[in-house]
C-alpha positions, 0 to 999 in steps of 0.5 A: 271055868278053867282046865281043872277037872269037872268035879274040882271046878264045881267044888271051887264054885261052891266054895266061893259061893259059901264064902260069899255067904259068910262060911269058912270053908275047908276043901278035902276035909276030914270031918267024916273020916275014914270017908272022903268029904269034898268040903266042910263049911262053917258059918253063923252057927251052922256046920255043913258037910258038903259034897259037890257032884258035877256029872251027867248022872243025877244024884240018887239013893246011893249018893244020899246014903253015902252022905248019911254015912258021912253024917253019922261020923260027925256031930249031930248038929252037922247039916249034909248038903249035896250041890249037883249040876245034874239034879236029883232023881225023881224016885229019890226025891219022893223018898226024902224026908220032908227036912231033906228035900232039895229046895228049888 
């Protein structure tokens, strides 16, 4: 993409994707203060709390727990979304609730 750090480049790509789908995005949003959040997106009656993970390590239970912690600091209608370039650890995928499972 550019000379940006890996994580920041993915955040920009995710923001462009969400905007192309009609969402308004705010990066480094304070929606879950005091926790840092990569992005908040709003569109067509849906609010998303977005994390972008561009790293070698797959998303695991600690990442999902961190998202849940952030979601507890928002209103109940906000949906948490994790975008990742490395996938989801298999053990974590089995433990997710059906409504939390990644769609491939």
